[in-house]
C-alpha positions in Angstrom: -7.7 -9.9 4.0 -6.2 -10.3 0.5 -5.9 -7.8 -2.3 -5.3 -8.5 -5.9 -2.4 -6.6 -7.5 -2.1 -7.4 -11.2 -3.3 -10.9 -10.7 -1.3 -11.7 -7.6 -3.0 -12.1 -4.3 -1.3 -10.2 -1.5 -2.1 -10.8 2.1 -2.7 -7.6 4.2 -1.4 -8.0 7.7 -2.0 -5.4 10.5 1.0 -5.3 12.8 2.7 -3.2 15.4 4.3 0.0 14.1 7.7 -1.3 13.2 8.5 0.9 10.3 10.7 3.3 12.2 10.0 6.2 9.8 7.8 9.2 10.5 4.7 9.2 8.2 5.5 5.6 7.1 2.4 3.5 7.8 3.0 0.4 5.8 5.2 -1.6 3.5 4.9 -4.1 0.7 7.0 -7.3 0.4 7.0 -8.1 -3.4 8.6 -11.5 -2.9 6.3 -12.8 -0.2 3.2 -11.0 -1.6 2.5 -9.3 1.8 1.4 -5.8 2.7 2.0 -4.8 6.3 0.2 -1.8 7.8 0.2 -0.2 11.2 -2.6 -1.7 13.2 -2.9 1.4 15.5 -4.3 3.8 12.9 -7.9 4.7 12.2 -9.6 2.5 9.6 -9.6 5.2 6.9 -5.8 5.7 7.3 -5.4 1.9 7.0 -7.4 1.9 3.8 -5.4 4.8 2.4 -2.2 3.0 3.3 -3.3 -0.2 1.6 -4.1 1.8 -1.6 -0.6 3.4 -1.3 1.1 0.1 -1.0 -1.0 -1.3 -3.9 0.3 1.5 -6.1 3.8 0.5 -5.3 3.0 -3.1 -6.2 1.3 -2.1 -9.5 4.2 0.0 -10.6 6.8 -2.6 -9.7 4.8 -5.4 -11.4 4.4 -3.3 -14.6 8.1 -2.5 -14.7 8.0 1.1 -13.5 10.6 0.6 -10.8 11.9 4.1 -10.8 8.4 5.6 -10.5 7.7 3.2 -7.6 10.5 4.8 -5.6 8.9 8.3 -6.0 7.0 8.5 -2.7 5.3 11.8 -3.7 4.0 10.3 -6.9 2.9 7.1 -5.2 1.2 9.0 -2.4 -0.7 11.3 -4.8 -1.8 8.4 -7.0 -2.8 6.3 -4.0 -4.8 9.1 -2.5 -6.6 9.8 -5.8 -7.5 6.2 -6.2 -8.8 6.0 -2.6 -10.8 9.2 -2.8 -12.2 8.4 -6.2 -13.5 5.0 -5.3 -13.7 5.1 -1.5 -12.7 1.4 -1.4 -14.2 -0.3 1.6 -11.9 -2.9 3.1 
C-alpha cells in the first residue's frame, strides 16, 4: 500500500516488531519514502499508526521539524485525524 504525504508517495510496509521501544509501533523514513509498521497489531492499531507516521511526514515536509519531534502532539493529531475520518486502509 502507498500513502500520499504532501504529494510524495510513501510505501507502507508491515514488518516484524523491530522498533525496540515500548509503545512504538512504526517509523517513517523520510529519505526512502517508507513507513514501517508492526505487522503483529490489530488492523485498527495499524491504521492509527499509519496516521501517526503520516503526521510526522506532513510536519517535516512543511518545515515543522521541532513539532514533528513532539510525540505527544503528533499522537494527539494523528488520533484526531484517524477518529475524525476513520480512514480505511
